[in-house]
N, C-alpha and C positions, 0 to 999 in steps of 0.2 A: 727919449721917445721909444727906442727899441725895447727898453725894459718894460715900459708900460704896455707896449704891444704884445710882448712875450707873456706878461702876466694876464693880459686880457685873453690871449689865445689859450693859455693854460686853464683859466677858469671856464671858458666856453667849452674846451675839450672835456673837462671833467663833467660838465653838465650834459654834454653830448653822450658820454658813456652811460650816464644815469638815465637819459631819456631815449635809449636805443631799444628797439624791439629785437629780441633774441631769435625770432623766427625769420624775419625778412632783413635783418641787419641794417635797418634804417631807423630814422627818427620816428618816435611814436606819433601817430596821426597820419602817417603817409598812406596807409591802407585802411582808412576808417578811423573813427574816434578811438581814443585809448579806452581799453576795457580791462576790468580787474577780475581775477579769480578769487575764490575763497581763501586761497593760500597767499594773498596779497601780492602776487606777481601780476605785472601789467604788460599787455601786448596790444598790437593793433587789432581792431575789431574783426576785420576780414581775415587776418592771419590766424587768430585763435579759433574762429569758427571753422575755417578750413582744416585746421589741425584736429579739432574735436570730431570731425567726420571719420577719421581713421583711428584715433586713439583717444579714449575718454580719460585723459590724465594730463597733468600740467607738464609742459616741456622742460621746466626747470627742476622741480622737486619731485615729479612723478606722483603727485597726489591725485587720487581719483576725483574727477569732476565731470559735469555734463554741460551741455549748451545752455541749459536753463540757469546754471549757476553763474554765468558770465554777467557782470554788471558794468555799468558805465562809470569811468573814473573822471568825475567832473573836476576835481582838484588838480589832477595831472593835466587835463586839457588847458587849464589856465596857465600853467607853467610852460607848456609847450608853445602856446600862443606868444607868451612873453619872450621865450627863447628865440622863436623865429623872428619876431619884430626886432630884437636886438641884433641878431645875425644879419638881417636885411639892412639895418641902419648902418652897421659897421662893415658889411660885406665880408663877414667871416663865415667860412664853412667849417663843419666839424672835422677835426683832425687830432692826431696824437703828437704831443710834444715831449721831448726829453732833453737832457743836457747837451747832446751832440747835435741837436737841430738848431741851426742859425738861419737868420734871414739872408737872402741872396744879396741884399744891398746893405752895406755898412751904415752905421749911424752917422747922420749928417746934421751939423748944427745949422739950422736954417729957420728963418722966420716964417717961411711959407708952409704952415702946418697942413694946410689942406692938400697941397700937392704931394708932400711926403707921405701923408697918411693914406692917400689913395693908392700910391705905389705899393706901400706895405700891404694894404688890404688885397690888392690884386695878386701879389706873390703868395700870401697865405691862402687865398681862395684856391689858387692853382694847386698848391701842395695838398690841401685838404681833399680836393676832387680826385687827385691821383691816388691818395691813400684809400678813399672810399671805394674807388673802382677796383683797386687791388684786392680789397676784402671780398667784394662780391665775386670777383674772378676766382679767388682761392676757394670760396664756398662752392661755386659751381663745379670746379675741378674735382673737389672731394666727392660731390654727389655723383659725378660721372664715373669716378673710380669705383665707388661702391656699387653702382649699377652694373658696370662691366664685371666686377668680381661675382656678383650674384648670377649674372647670365652665364659666366664660365662654370660656376658650380652646378647650375641646373643642367647644362650640357653634359658635364661629366657624369652626373647621376643618370641622365637618360642613356648615355653610352654604356654605362655599367649594366643598367637594366636590360638593354638590348642584347648585350653579350651573354647575360645569364639566361635569357629566353632562348637564344640560339643554342646554348649548351644543353638546356633541357630538351629542346626539340631534337637535337642530335641524339641524345640518350634514348628518347622515346623511339626514334626511327631505328636505332640499333636493336632495341628490345623487340620491336615488331619484326625486324628481319630475322632475329634469332628464333622467334616463335614460328614464323613461316617455315624456316628451315626444319625446325623440330616436327612440325605438322607434316611436311613433305616426307621427312625421314620415317615417321610413323606409318604413313600411307604405303611407302615402299616396303617397310618391314611387314605390314599386314598382307601385302600382295605376295611377297616372296616367301614368308614363313607360314606354313600350314600346320595345324595340330597333328600330332602323331596318332597313329592308330592305337586304340585301346580296346583290347579284346574283352575287358571285364565290364564294359558299359552295358546299359539296359538295352534289350531288344525292342525295336519299334514295330516290326511287321515280320511275318513268316511267309515264305514262298517256296516253290518247288526247288529241287536240286539245281545247282548252277549249270549253265550251258557254256561250252568252250568257245563257241563261235561269237565273233564280234559283229554287231549290226553295222550296216552302212550308215554314216551320219546323215541325218535328215534335218529339215528345218525345225522339227520338234524334238530331235534326239541329238545329243552332243556326244563328243568322244569320251570314252570311259578310260580312267586311269586307275592303277591298281591299289597301292598300299593305303593311302589316307582314307578316312571316312568322308561321307558326303559333307560338303561345305557350301553354304549359300550365303551370298552377300548381296543385299538389296542396295540399290542406288548406284551401281557400277555397270559398266557396259558389258563386262565379261562375267559369266557365271561359272564357278568352279564346282564340279561335281565329280567325286571319285568314289569308287568302291572296289574292293578287292575281288569279289566273286560274282557280281551281278551287273545288270544294266538298269539304269534309272533314267527316265525321260523327264526333263525339267523344262518348263516354259514359264517365263516371267510376264505377267500381265497385270497392269494397274496396281503395282506394289505388292502383288501376291505371286507366289510360285506354285505351279501345279506339278506334282510328282505323280507319275503314271505307275501305279502298282497293279499288275495283272489287268491292265486295261481300265482300271478305275482311277479317276482323277481325284486327288486329295489336295486341298488348298493348304499351303504352308505360309503362315504370316511371320515375318521376321522384322525386327527393328534394328538389329545390329548383326555383327558377324556371329553366326550360329552354326551348330554342328549337330547332325543326326548320326550317331555312331551305330555300328552293327546292324546294318540292313541286310536281310537275307537276300540271296541272289534271286533275281526276277527273270521271268521269261521275256526275252526281247521281242518286240512286235516284228512281224514279217515286213521286210523292206518293200516287197512288191505291192502290198495293200495297206499302206498306212492310213490311219483314220484321218479324215479331213479336219485339220485344226482350224480354229477360228482365224479370221483375217488378221487380227492383231497379233497372233502368235506364229505367223508363217515366216516372219523375218528371222534369219539366223542370228542377227545382232539386235536384240530387242531394244526398244526405246527406253529412255530413262523413266522410271516409275514416278507416280505421284508421291508427295510426302506422306510418310507413314505415321500413324498415331504413336506418340511416345509414352512409355511407361515410366513410373516413378521408381521402379526397382533397379538396382545396379547389376544384378545377375542376369545373364543372357539366357533366355528361354525360347523354346520353339513350340508354337501352338499348331497342332495338326488336327484339323476338323474335317470330317467327311460330310458331303452334302446330304447323305442319308441319315446322319446322326445329328444334324442341326435341328433345333427345336422349331416346331410348327405351331403357331397360335392362330386361332380364328380372329375375325374382326370383332371389335368392342371388347377385347380382353385387356385387363389391367396388367401391365408388365412393369419391370424395372429396367431402365436403360442405363448402361454403364457410362461413366464419364470418360471422354476421349480427348486427347490433346495432339494437335499437329503443330507445325511451325506457323506461328501467328494465328492459329485457330484453336478455339477452346469450346468443347461441347460438354456442358456440365452434367447432362443426364438427369435422371430422376424418375419418379412415378409417372407413367403415361398410359394412354389408351390407344390401341391399334385401330387405325382408320382404313388402311388398305394393305393388301398382301400381294407381292409380285414374286413369281417364281423365276429364278435364274439358274444357269448351270452350276453356279457355286452355292446355291441354296436360296432360301426365301429371303426377301428384302421387305422391310416393313416401313410404312408411313405412320408416324405416331403423333399424337397430340398430348402435351404434358398437362397434368392435372392442375398444377399451380401455374397461373398465368395463362397467356394466350399463345405460347410458343409452340410451333409445329416443326417437325423435322421429317424429311423424306429420305428414302433409300438407306435405312439403318440395317446393317448386317445382322443376321440372326445370332451370330456369336456374341453380340453385345447385348442381347435381350434375354432376360430371365423372367420367370413367373413371379408375380408380386405375391408375397406371403403375408396374409393379413389374419390377425386373430379374429376368431368368431366373436359374435356380439356378447354371448354369455361370458366367455373368458375375459374379454376386455372389461365388462362391467364388474366382474369379480375382482380384477386387479385394481380398478379404481376404488372400489369399496374397501379393499384390503389396505390401501394406502391411507384411507380416512379413518381406519379403525383406531380405537384407543390402544395405546401401547401398554403392555403389562409390565410394570416396573419389577425387574427381577431382584429379589432379595439375595444378598451374598450368602454363600454356603447353603445351597438349597438342600432339602431333604432328599436322600437317595431314592426314597420310595415315591417321589412325586412323578407326575406324568411326564413322559418324554416329549421332546420338542416336535417330533414327527406326529405323534398322536394329537398333541395340542393344536398343531396347524390343521390337521384333518377336522378336528372338532370345530375350529373357527371357520373352516371353509363351508360348513353346512349352514345354510341360512336359517333353517327351521330350528336347529339346535341352538344356534347363537341367540335367536329371539327368545326361545324357551328359557335358556339359562339366564338371560338378562332379566326377564320378567320374574323368574323364581327368586333370583338373588335380591331384586329390589322389593319384592312383596314379603317374602318369608323372613329375611334378615334385614330389616330396615336399619340404617345407620343412625345412632343417637345424635351424631353431630355431623353436619355437612357445611362446607364453606358456602357463602351466599351465592357464589358464581357456579356451583356445581348443580346440575340439573338432576332431579330425582328419576327422570325417565331414561337417562343415559346409563349404559352399563358401567357401573363403578364398583365392580366386585373387588378389584385390587385395593381400593381404598377402604371399603366398608368391612371387608372380611379378610383378616390377615391369613397368610398361608399356614403359619404354624400356630398352634393353640398357645395363648398367653397364660403362663402359670399364675394362679391367684395367690395373693399374699396370705400368710398364715393368719387365721382368725384369732383375735385377741379380745378379751373381754374389756369393757370400758373401765372397770376397776383396776386392771393391771396396766393400763396404758401409761398413767402418770408414774407409777413405780418403776417400770422398765425404762421410761425416758430419763427419770432422775438418776437412776443407776448408771446409765450411759453418760449422762452429763458429769457426774462426780468423777468418773474415770477419765473423761476428756479434759476436765479442768485441772487435773493434776499436772504440775509442771514437768515437761519432758526435757531431759538434758539440761535441767536448771534454766529453762526458758519458758516464758509465758507470752503467747502471741495473741493479739486481739485485733479486731477490725471495727471501725466506726462507720455507720451508714450515713454518708454525708447528705443524701437527699432527704433523710428523715429528720435529722437534728440540725437546728440552726446554729449560728455561731456561738451564741451564749450557752446552749446545751453542750456543744462540742468542747467549749472551754471548761465547763463544769466537769464533764467526764474526764478530760485530761488531767485536771487538778486532783480528782479523786484517785485516778490510777497512779499519779505521782505520790500521793500519800500512801497508797498500798505498796508501792515500790520501796518507800522508806521503811515501812513496817517489816516487809519481808527481808530486807537487807541485801547486801551485795551477792548473796548466794543465788538469788533468783533474778534473772534478767527479763524485764518486760519490754517487748517489742511491738510496734504498730505496723500493720500491713496496709498500704495505701491502695493497692490495686485489687486483684481478685482474691477470693478465698482459696486457701490451699489445705492440704491434709494436716499441716502442722498448726493450723489456726485452732485456738482453744475456745474462743467465744466471740460473739458479735454484739455490739451495743447499738440499740435503736430506740426510738420513741414509741411508747405504747399508749393504748387507749382501752378503757374498760369495755367489755362486751355488754351491750345493753340488754341482750336476751338472757343473761345469767346473773345471778346474785352471789356466786361463790368466789368472787375475786379473780375470775378468768380474764386474762388480758390478751389482746391481739395487737399486732403491729399497726401503726398508724398508716404506713405506706408499704406497698410491695415494690421492692427493688431487686436488682439482679443479685446483689450480695446475699439478701435474705433467701432467695431461691437456691443459691448455691449452698447455703448452710442447711437448708432442708434436705437437699439431695445428699449431703455428706453426713447428716445427723449431728451437726455442730450446734451447741446451745445458743439461743438468741435471748439476750437479757437486756434489762434496762439499767439506768444509772443507779437505781436503788440497790441493785445487786452489788455494785462496787462499794456502796456505803455500808452494806451489811458486812462485807469482807473487812473493811477498815475498822468497823466497830468490833468484830470478832478477832481482829489482828491476825487473821489467817484466811486462806481460801476455803470457803464453805460451799456446799452444794446449793444450787438455786431452788427456789420454791415457786408456788403458783403466784405469789405476790410480786415477784421480780423477774419472772421468765415469761416469754411469749409463747402462747398456746397455739394461736392461728395467725395467718396473715391474710389480708383481704384480697379479693379478686377484682377484676374490672367491673364497673357498674353495669356494663352491657351484658355480662356473663350471668346466666341464670343459676349457675351452680353455686354451692355454698363455699365458705372460706376454706383455705388449704390448711390441713392439720399439721402442726409442727411436732407435737408430742407423739402422734401416731406414727409419723415417719421414723422418729428416733426409736420408738418401741419396736417397730418392725425390724430395723437394723440390729437391734440388740438381740432379737430372737434368732436371727439367721447367722449361720457360720460362713457362708459364701455369698456375700451381697451381690456379686456380679451375676452368678447363675440364678440366684433367687429373684433378681430384679425382673419385674414384668416387662421391662423395655429391652432386655438383653437380646431379644430376637426381632426387634423392630428396627427397620431401616428408615432413616430420615434423609430426605433429599432437600438440600438447601438451594433454592432456586429464587432468583430475583435480585434486584438492586437494593442492597442494604444501605440504609442511610448512614452518613458519617457525621460526627460531631454530636450536638445535643438534640438533633432532630429525630433520632430514632436509635434502635439497638445496633450495636456493631456486630459484625460477622464473627469476629474472634470470641466475643463474649457469648454469643449464642452457641458456638461450637463447644466452648468450655462447659456451659451449663448442660448441654446434651451429653457430653462425655461423663459428667458427674452422675447423670441419671442412667448411664450404661446404655445409651442409644448407640446404634451403628450409623455414624454420620457419613453420608455419601455426598460429597461436594460437587455441585455443577454436573449432575448426571444428565446426559442428553435425552434419555427416555423420559425422565420426570419433567424436563423442560418442555418437551413436545406435548406431553400429556396435559400439563397445566395450560399451555398456550391453546390447545384444542378446547379445553373447558371454558377458558375465557371467551373465546370467539363464539361459542355456542350460547353463552349466557348474555354477555353485553360487551361489545368492543371497547366501550369507554373505561372498563375496569383496568385495562392495561395502563392507563394514565394515573389512576388513583391508588392502585395497590403497588407498593414498593417492595414488600417482602411477604412471604407466605408462611404460615404455620399449619401443617396438616396433622390433625388428630385422628388416630386410627380407632380409638376407643375412649369413651368417657364414663365407664362404669365405675362407681365408687368402690365396689368390692375388689376390683383388681388393681386399682391405682392407690398406692398407700398414702400419697400426699393429698388426697382429695377427701373432703368431708369436714363438717364442723364438729369439733370434739369439745367435750366439757370436762 
């Protein structure tokens, strides 16, 4: 019987361990129905919901979960109900059994199974209840220990924080005490130490020869000391005044000190320790008949003055102003009031109008009303008031117009015989001359080309008329143009240093034409042999380039086989500027047929290149440009653009949307222009022209090209040639 009871207890104990909630350490269902998490761990419903209020994770595996993820475990509920019914029937409580655990009553062979079974069940129930209570007690003790440790840790942290705060406060108090001691020591040093007498300082006033008699001290006259110069200190009860040869009477009243020179009171304003050296001896007033001082100055120990306005300068200065020299302004006068600053008081000052004038012994005092705003101020000392200087109406109007004038873009390296800047400014300052000059320049010398945003009524002398005369190209007869061009081409097509360099215009030739041109050049390379190396340039045209290959179309206006380029590209423009021959694929075929490099003819060379459809001028002449370069020995000085300055202003487009800035600069350099990049004068000039014409142009125009002249006689690359 004991073996059966032991096996029954062991099976029930194993089932108890499996059906135990790890949160409350009791059988599932004790605190609500069994509930399951997504991680397949099962707990009591109330226990798991209370746990998820503090931590959104599983107590067993720490898997993140929420209260919505809790589901009911119906299959476990059935097992729990069966377990409880069996336990109730046999009176068995959950417990843990091992080999050392025996029943308190030995096995007895008896036929009364019911009585023996009941005794065994009572014993096992008591043992199980004791074990369950011990588990709960152990769990509660652990919780209490953890709580006590947490409380002790927090108390220790608070204690350390309080100690650190006390140390910081102690350090701050020590620093404040040291600062107070230093301030007191500085005050004592200022009182004890006086500046030495300096006989080389500037003189302030002159007076009659010194008198040897000392006057009797009066409420307005203090004792005279010999060596040091006069020293005044505002804000203290004692005024120190010393002079070696004379007597000076000083009275402090409302932050000002009055010095009596020959019976005339002069106000001295001081903001710090100040010194007036080298005062000449003065005649002391007779003690029998002293002048009656004001009631505020009769006390031998004057009261503390009002706070004085502070200055922003660090050097100590003394302002000595006489009531007779202070400015006097009538009412309704526009004046400038200086800015003043006292402790916790700020007077900004500004332009104001005088509303009232009050005469005082120290000078006039004004009541002013500021022009900007409704602020008014009373009792402003005259020393803070100056006359408002305003430009007259004509001068102000001239300055405004001068700012709006067109800026004359200066060309580098000006002619020494040009007009000087001073004369030019005088000429521009005259309104009549400026109008006459603008009218004469716009009527007598009209510009053949103007940008659409440039108004013809505005003075555009700097754009329409260059400062220096542009030299004209040498006159060449039409019959000599082709001969001179072909002679230049034959010289340039000769391989230099056993190298032949060519360029293909990618925008003009499609893929099939480029492939055909490459094959023909490959054949020519095989014919010339390894002695001549043929190279292709992919980027810009250089001085070492021998020829350029492009696609041509026959000119409809001529029947003599003259060809022009199908498209105008940057590379073709560079070839025109350098005088490099522009040929077609037929020229390479002719060289392959002749088995050598031959001179181009009219049937395989480009004569002109087209212009834009919107441009009314004719095509650009290629032969004429080459012939002109052939006749000149110095192409730089002979170029009509050598003395023309070009200002690059605007946002140049990048990619395939428009020309690149580097390419434009390279082309202008080939034409011998003087390129000035991002000049502020040109930028301001163009912005003014845009605003006068149409403000919307600033959005549509990305880059600008300014033409100074469009005369075919002076420009060698302009004109349709046959």
